[in-house]
C-alpha positions as a LaTeX table, in Angstrom:
\begin{tabular}{lrrr}
\hline
Residue & $x$ (\AA) & $y$ (\AA) & $z$ (\AA) \\
\hline
Met1 & $-38.13$ & 177.63 & 114.48 \\
Ala2 & $-41.38$ & 179.28 & 113.57 \\
Arg3 & $-44.43$ & 177.07 & 113.76 \\
Thr4 & $-46.55$ & 179.88 & 112.38 \\
Ala5 & $-44.56$ & 180.07 & 109.15 \\
Ile6 & $-42.81$ & 176.77 & 108.74 \\
Gly7 & $-44.66$ & 174.34 & 110.97 \\
Val8 & $-41.78$ & 172.76 & 112.82 \\
Val9 & $-38.37$ & 173.44 & 111.39 \\
Ile10 & $-36.68$ & 170.45 & 112.98 \\
Leu11 & $-36.50$ & 169.10 & 116.58 \\
Ser12 & $-35.75$ & 170.48 & 120.11 \\
Met13 & $-35.38$ & 170.33 & 123.96 \\
Thr14 & $-36.24$ & 171.97 & 127.32 \\
Val15 & $-35.33$ & 171.85 & 130.95 \\
Ala16 & $-37.13$ & 169.19 & 132.98 \\
Val17 & $-38.02$ & 166.46 & 130.53 \\
Val18 & $-36.94$ & 162.87 & 131.02 \\
Ile19 & $-34.45$ & 161.38 & 128.58 \\
Gly20 & $-37.08$ & 159.11 & 127.14 \\
Cys21 & $-40.67$ & 159.75 & 128.31 \\
Gly22 & $-42.67$ & 160.59 & 131.40 \\
Pro23 & $-41.85$ & 162.44 & 134.64 \\
Ala24 & $-38.17$ & 163.23 & 134.97 \\
Lys25 & $-35.25$ & 163.91 & 137.19 \\
Glu26 & $-33.97$ & 167.24 & 135.98 \\
Leu27 & $-30.77$ & 167.64 & 134.03 \\
Pro28 & $-28.62$ & 170.58 & 135.14 \\
Asp29 & $-30.70$ & 173.61 & 134.21 \\
Glu30 & $-28.47$ & 175.74 & 131.99 \\
Val31 & $-31.41$ & 177.32 & 130.14 \\
Pro32 & $-32.81$ & 180.47 & 131.81 \\
Lys33 & $-36.58$ & 180.50 & 132.36 \\
His34 & $-37.32$ & 184.11 & 131.58 \\
Asp35 & $-38.44$ & 186.27 & 128.68 \\
Gly36 & $-35.31$ & 188.38 & 128.31 \\
Pro37 & $-32.62$ & 187.98 & 125.66 \\
Ala38 & $-30.87$ & 184.60 & 125.42 \\
Val39 & $-27.66$ & 185.75 & 127.13 \\
Glu40 & $-24.83$ & 183.21 & 127.43 \\
Ala41 & $-21.61$ & 183.17 & 129.43 \\
Pro42 & $-18.49$ & 184.06 & 127.43 \\
Leu43 & $-17.06$ & 181.10 & 125.53 \\
Pro44 & $-13.74$ & 179.94 & 127.02 \\
Asp45 & $-10.62$ & 180.19 & 124.86 \\
Lys46 & $-9.75$ & 176.52 & 125.36 \\
Ser47 & $-11.54$ & 173.27 & 126.11 \\
Asp48 & $-11.58$ & 171.68 & 129.54 \\
Pro49 & $-9.34$ & 168.55 & 129.33 \\
Ala50 & $-11.86$ & 166.43 & 131.26 \\
Ala51 & $-14.64$ & 167.44 & 128.86 \\
Glu52 & $-12.35$ & 166.62 & 125.93 \\
Glu53 & $-11.93$ & 163.10 & 127.32 \\
Val54 & $-15.72$ & 162.66 & 127.33 \\
Val55 & $-15.78$ & 163.72 & 123.66 \\
Lys56 & $-12.98$ & 161.29 & 122.79 \\
Arg57 & $-14.92$ & 158.42 & 124.35 \\
Ala58 & $-18.06$ & 159.53 & 122.52 \\
Val59 & $-16.22$ & 159.52 & 119.19 \\
Lys60 & $-14.89$ & 156.03 & 119.90 \\
Ala61 & $-18.36$ & 154.74 & 120.76 \\
Phe62 & $-20.01$ & 156.49 & 117.81 \\
Thr63 & $-17.54$ & 155.11 & 115.26 \\
Gly64 & $-16.90$ & 151.70 & 116.82 \\
Gly65 & $-13.28$ & 152.69 & 117.42 \\
Lys66 & $-12.76$ & 153.94 & 113.85 \\
Pro67 & $-12.65$ & 157.75 & 114.15 \\
Glu68 & $-11.89$ & 158.09 & 110.45 \\
Leu69 & $-15.57$ & 157.26 & 109.84 \\
Leu70 & $-16.67$ & 160.43 & 111.61 \\
Val71 & $-16.48$ & 162.56 & 108.44 \\
Lys72 & $-19.25$ & 160.50 & 106.85 \\
Gly73 & $-21.77$ & 162.55 & 108.81 \\
Lys74 & $-20.88$ & 165.73 & 106.92 \\
Val75 & $-22.95$ & 164.56 & 103.94 \\
Ser76 & $-26.18$ & 162.89 & 104.99 \\
Arg77 & $-29.80$ & 162.02 & 104.35 \\
Asn78 & $-32.37$ & 161.11 & 106.96 \\
Thr79 & $-36.00$ & 159.99 & 106.74 \\
Val80 & $-38.18$ & 159.77 & 109.84 \\
Lys81 & $-41.82$ & 158.97 & 110.53 \\
Gly82 & $-43.88$ & 159.84 & 113.59 \\
Val83 & $-46.18$ & 162.56 & 114.86 \\
Thr84 & $-46.08$ & 166.36 & 114.90 \\
Leu85 & $-48.12$ & 168.62 & 117.16 \\
Gln86 & $-50.32$ & 171.00 & 115.17 \\
Ile87 & $-51.28$ & 174.27 & 116.81 \\
Ala88 & $-54.98$ & 174.97 & 117.24 \\
Thr89 & $-56.80$ & 177.07 & 114.66 \\
Glu90 & $-60.42$ & 177.96 & 114.01 \\
Gln91 & $-60.58$ & 174.98 & 111.67 \\
Gln92 & $-58.76$ & 172.35 & 113.75 \\
Pro93 & $-57.97$ & 171.52 & 117.40 \\
Lys94 & $-54.48$ & 171.25 & 118.83 \\
Glu95 & $-53.47$ & 167.65 & 118.18 \\
Phe96 & $-50.72$ & 165.28 & 117.06 \\
Val97 & $-50.92$ & 164.22 & 113.42 \\
Glu98 & $-49.02$ & 161.51 & 111.58 \\
Ser99 & $-46.04$ & 163.00 & 109.78 \\
Glu100 & $-42.99$ & 162.15 & 107.70 \\
Arg101 & $-39.85$ & 164.25 & 107.38 \\
His102 & $-37.08$ & 164.04 & 104.78 \\
Leu103 & $-33.80$ & 165.84 & 105.47 \\
Thr104 & $-30.70$ & 166.27 & 103.33 \\
Ala105 & $-27.65$ & 168.12 & 104.67 \\
Val106 & $-24.10$ & 169.06 & 103.72 \\
Trp107 & $-21.95$ & 170.56 & 106.46 \\
Pro108 & $-21.80$ & 173.41 & 107.34 \\
Asp109 & $-24.20$ & 175.48 & 105.26 \\
Arg110 & $-26.65$ & 173.42 & 103.20 \\
Val111 & $-29.92$ & 171.80 & 104.28 \\
His112 & $-33.15$ & 170.81 & 102.57 \\
Phe113 & $-36.03$ & 169.31 & 104.51 \\
Ser114 & $-39.69$ & 168.68 & 103.92 \\
Tyr115 & $-42.63$ & 167.73 & 106.12 \\
Asp116 & $-45.54$ & 165.64 & 104.88 \\
Leu117 & $-48.37$ & 165.90 & 107.42 \\
Thr118 & $-51.50$ & 163.78 & 107.20 \\
Gly119 & $-54.47$ & 165.98 & 106.40 \\
Asn120 & $-52.40$ & 169.17 & 106.61 \\
Ala121 & $-50.32$ & 171.43 & 104.41 \\
Asn122 & $-46.95$ & 170.11 & 103.31 \\
Arg123 & $-43.93$ & 172.29 & 104.03 \\
Ala124 & $-40.41$ & 172.48 & 102.66 \\
Ser125 & $-37.31$ & 174.59 & 103.28 \\
Trp126 & $-34.10$ & 175.07 & 101.34 \\
Leu127 & $-31.11$ & 176.59 & 103.14 \\
Phe128 & $-27.89$ & 177.41 & 101.29 \\
Arg129 & $-26.39$ & 179.98 & 103.63 \\
Pro130 & $-27.17$ & 182.80 & 103.57 \\
Ser131 & $-30.08$ & 182.03 & 101.24 \\
Leu132 & $-33.30$ & 180.61 & 102.74 \\
His133 & $-36.47$ & 179.62 & 100.91 \\
Val134 & $-39.64$ & 178.24 & 102.52 \\
Arg135 & $-42.76$ & 176.91 & 100.82 \\
Arg136 & $-46.13$ & 175.71 & 102.05 \\
Asn137 & $-48.05$ & 173.58 & 99.57 \\
Asn138 & $-45.45$ & 174.78 & 97.03 \\
Leu139 & $-46.32$ & 178.44 & 97.64 \\
Pro140 & $-43.44$ & 180.71 & 98.78 \\
Ile141 & $-43.59$ & 182.06 & 102.32 \\
Pro142 & $-41.65$ & 185.29 & 103.04 \\
Met143 & $-39.31$ & 184.81 & 105.98 \\
Pro144 & $-37.58$ & 187.43 & 108.17 \\
Ser145 & $-33.82$ & 187.45 & 107.65 \\
Glu146 & $-33.23$ & 186.27 & 111.25 \\
Tyr147 & $-34.68$ & 182.84 & 110.45 \\
Glu148 & $-31.68$ & 181.85 & 108.35 \\
Lys149 & $-29.59$ & 181.89 & 111.54 \\
Ile150 & $-32.35$ & 180.29 & 113.62 \\
Ile151 & $-32.78$ & 177.37 & 111.24 \\
Thr152 & $-29.02$ & 176.84 & 111.04 \\
Ser153 & $-28.80$ & 176.67 & 114.84 \\
Asp154 & $-31.65$ & 174.13 & 114.87 \\
Val155 & $-29.98$ & 171.98 & 112.22 \\
Leu156 & $-26.70$ & 172.10 & 114.15 \\
Gly157 & $-28.37$ & 171.14 & 117.42 \\
Gln158 & $-30.81$ & 168.58 & 116.08 \\
His159 & $-29.05$ & 166.94 & 113.16 \\
Trp160 & $-25.31$ & 167.65 & 113.00 \\
Leu161 & $-24.43$ & 167.41 & 116.71 \\
Pro162 & $-26.12$ & 163.99 & 117.04 \\
Leu163 & $-23.67$ & 162.91 & 114.32 \\
Ile164 & $-20.83$ & 163.96 & 116.70 \\
Phe165 & $-18.41$ & 165.25 & 114.04 \\
Pro166 & $-18.86$ & 169.00 & 114.85 \\
Leu167 & $-17.16$ & 168.30 & 118.19 \\
Thr168 & $-13.89$ & 167.61 & 116.34 \\
Asp169 & $-14.24$ & 169.88 & 113.28 \\
Glu170 & $-11.15$ & 172.08 & 113.03 \\
Lys171 & $-12.84$ & 174.89 & 111.10 \\
Ala172 & $-15.75$ & 175.06 & 113.55 \\
Lys173 & $-13.22$ & 175.38 & 116.42 \\
Pro174 & $-15.35$ & 173.70 & 119.10 \\
Val175 & $-14.71$ & 174.37 & 122.78 \\
Val176 & $-16.11$ & 171.93 & 125.34 \\
Phe177 & $-16.37$ & 172.95 & 128.99 \\
Asp178 & $-18.47$ & 172.95 & 132.18 \\
Leu179 & $-18.44$ & 169.15 & 132.61 \\
Lys180 & $-20.84$ & 167.72 & 135.22 \\
Ser181 & $-21.77$ & 164.22 & 136.34 \\
Val182 & $-25.50$ & 163.74 & 136.96 \\
Val183 & $-28.12$ & 161.02 & 137.25 \\
Val184 & $-30.95$ & 161.08 & 134.71 \\
Glu185 & $-33.95$ & 158.85 & 134.22 \\
Arg186 & $-34.28$ & 157.02 & 130.89 \\
Gln187 & $-36.65$ & 154.61 & 129.22 \\
Val188 & $-34.80$ & 151.31 & 128.68 \\
Asp189 & $-36.76$ & 148.28 & 127.45 \\
Asn190 & $-39.98$ & 150.08 & 128.41 \\
Lys191 & $-38.75$ & 150.60 & 131.97 \\
Arg192 & $-37.61$ & 153.74 & 133.73 \\
Val193 & $-34.07$ & 153.38 & 135.01 \\
Asp194 & $-31.54$ & 155.74 & 136.57 \\
Val195 & $-28.54$ & 156.34 & 134.35 \\
Gln196 & $-25.30$ & 158.09 & 135.19 \\
Ala197 & $-24.61$ & 160.79 & 132.62 \\
Asn198 & $-21.89$ & 163.26 & 131.68 \\
Val199 & $-23.18$ & 166.72 & 130.77 \\
Leu200 & $-21.00$ & 169.33 & 129.09 \\
Ala201 & $-21.36$ & 172.57 & 127.19 \\
Val202 & $-20.01$ & 173.27 & 123.70 \\
Gly203 & $-19.58$ & 176.46 & 121.71 \\
Phe204 & $-17.83$ & 177.19 & 118.43 \\
His205 & $-15.24$ & 179.92 & 117.89 \\
Gly206 & $-15.45$ & 179.22 & 114.17 \\
Met207 & $-19.24$ & 179.61 & 114.14 \\
Glu208 & $-19.73$ & 182.62 & 116.37 \\
Asp209 & $-23.32$ & 183.20 & 115.26 \\
Met210 & $-24.36$ & 179.83 & 116.73 \\
Pro211 & $-25.54$ & 179.41 & 120.34 \\
Gln212 & $-23.90$ & 177.25 & 122.99 \\
Tyr213 & $-25.30$ & 173.74 & 123.38 \\
Gln214 & $-25.59$ & 171.44 & 126.39 \\
Leu215 & $-24.85$ & 167.80 & 125.54 \\
Thr216 & $-25.77$ & 164.80 & 127.70 \\
Phe217 & $-23.84$ & 161.54 & 127.26 \\
Asp218 & $-24.67$ & 158.18 & 128.81 \\
Ala219 & $-21.68$ & 157.56 & 131.09 \\
Lys220 & $-21.79$ & 153.80 & 130.50 \\
Thr221 & $-22.19$ & 153.66 & 126.71 \\
Asp222 & $-20.74$ & 157.13 & 125.90 \\
Ser223 & $-23.62$ & 157.68 & 123.45 \\
Leu224 & $-25.19$ & 161.12 & 123.08 \\
Ile225 & $-28.67$ & 161.02 & 124.61 \\
Gly226 & $-29.67$ & 164.68 & 124.80 \\
Val227 & $-29.07$ & 168.14 & 123.33 \\
Asp228 & $-30.28$ & 171.38 & 124.93 \\
Tyr229 & $-29.97$ & 174.92 & 123.63 \\
Lys230 & $-31.82$ & 178.23 & 123.41 \\
His231 & $-32.07$ & 181.18 & 121.08 \\
Asp232 & $-34.06$ & 184.38 & 120.64 \\
Glu233 & $-37.03$ & 184.20 & 118.30 \\
Val234 & $-39.59$ & 186.94 & 117.76 \\
Ala235 & $-38.42$ & 188.82 & 120.87 \\
Gln236 & $-38.62$ & 185.80 & 123.19 \\
Val237 & $-36.31$ & 183.04 & 124.37 \\
Ile238 & $-37.09$ & 179.63 & 122.87 \\
Arg239 & $-35.75$ & 176.63 & 124.81 \\
His240 & $-35.12$ & 173.38 & 122.94 \\
Arg241 & $-34.50$ & 169.81 & 124.00 \\
Leu242 & $-33.75$ & 166.89 & 121.70 \\
Val243 & $-34.00$ & 163.41 & 123.23 \\
Leu244 & $-32.12$ & 160.58 & 121.49 \\
Thr245 & $-32.73$ & 156.87 & 122.13 \\
Asp246 & $-32.53$ & 153.40 & 120.56 \\
His247 & $-28.96$ & 153.75 & 119.25 \\
Lys248 & $-27.94$ & 151.20 & 116.62 \\
Met249 & $-24.85$ & 150.62 & 114.49 \\
Ile250 & $-25.63$ & 151.65 & 110.89 \\
Asp251 & $-22.89$ & 152.02 & 108.27 \\
Gly252 & $-20.31$ & 151.87 & 111.03 \\
Leu253 & $-21.89$ & 154.66 & 113.12 \\
Leu254 & $-23.86$ & 154.39 & 116.37 \\
Leu255 & $-26.96$ & 156.34 & 115.33 \\
Pro256 & $-30.09$ & 157.27 & 117.30 \\
Asn257 & $-33.21$ & 155.68 & 115.85 \\
Lys258 & $-35.82$ & 157.36 & 118.02 \\
Met259 & $-36.04$ & 161.09 & 118.68 \\
Glu260 & $-38.29$ & 163.40 & 120.65 \\
Tyr261 & $-38.39$ & 167.17 & 120.45 \\
Val262 & $-39.63$ & 169.45 & 123.23 \\
Arg263 & $-40.08$ & 173.18 & 122.70 \\
Asn264 & $-40.51$ & 175.47 & 125.71 \\
Gly265 & $-41.63$ & 172.55 & 127.85 \\
Glu266 & $-44.08$ & 171.01 & 125.38 \\
Glu267 & $-43.43$ & 167.91 & 123.31 \\
Val268 & $-44.10$ & 168.78 & 119.66 \\
Glu269 & $-42.45$ & 165.99 & 117.63 \\
Arg270 & $-41.85$ & 162.26 & 118.10 \\
Trp271 & $-39.92$ & 160.30 & 115.44 \\
Val272 & $-38.74$ & 156.82 & 114.48 \\
Val273 & $-35.94$ & 156.73 & 111.91 \\
Glu274 & $-36.78$ & 155.01 & 108.62 \\
Lys275 & $-33.43$ & 155.53 & 106.97 \\
Trp276 & $-29.95$ & 157.00 & 107.44 \\
Glu277 & $-27.78$ & 157.53 & 104.35 \\
Phe278 & $-24.27$ & 158.92 & 103.91 \\
Pro279 & $-23.56$ & 159.49 & 100.21 \\
Ala280 & $-20.14$ & 160.65 & 99.06 \\
Thr281 & $-21.60$ & 163.85 & 97.59 \\
Ile282 & $-24.94$ & 165.63 & 97.11 \\
Asp283 & $-25.55$ & 168.01 & 94.23 \\
Asn284 & $-25.97$ & 171.65 & 95.24 \\
Lys285 & $-29.17$ & 171.73 & 93.17 \\
Glu286 & $-30.93$ & 169.94 & 96.03 \\
Phe287 & $-30.51$ & 173.02 & 98.23 \\
Ile288 & $-32.13$ & 175.41 & 95.75 \\
Pro289 & $-35.93$ & 175.32 & 95.36 \\
Pro290 & $-37.20$ & 174.18 & 91.97 \\
Lys291 & $-38.82$ & 176.73 & 89.73 \\
Asn292 & $-42.60$ & 176.69 & 89.83 \\
\hline
\end{tabular}
């Protein structure tokens, strides 16, 4: 996710941020704090049965006991409003600005999203793997080839995994492992409360170019409340944390309606969902930039 070229590509997470806001009890720190390559442990051949049980409960909670609804998430639209942190320049200070983001996605290889930022340049990206196009104020921005993979990993971690279905997708071949029980601090009804959570790791044998992700589930509600991951970007490790709150049943799915994104320890986006949509199909034309 390159703020210099794209602004913010999507959302994110890091190591010691509360699931909600404010000072935090740390989640298990699976993200190295160093500047070397983002090296991960080998992905196991099979899932841990205990971790699989956590996923089964999460699917049940997410679909209201109707797992056949899970596939709806493979074709989706999402509109959010909130604030985005703008990096400092000679013309403007570092500050949060009001923003709106529109995202359209078709699993596993198509995404279009745009950012409308108050008083700043608008940005849009079209990803139809392996093709990537980025524009700023409708002007093309050349992107290094590595960003196609980076953006896909961000979309997986920050949009598709919160819709749960990748954890059961046969072609993606997910493996869940390294289950831990921890206590995290969350914001509930504007109060900080301790919450028991189940934390597990997931990787994908069918998507070997994607990183491993750490998922945090509320042990009481079985809802997904956090996603952590890391990847290499411009010769440095970037650590991401996505915080998910205010889950509500919409179209039969238990969807997060507030999201926060932290990048290398700094909060850079804060969103409230305006709309979730799950159309039957989306035309491929939406993932190809219009001709100028």
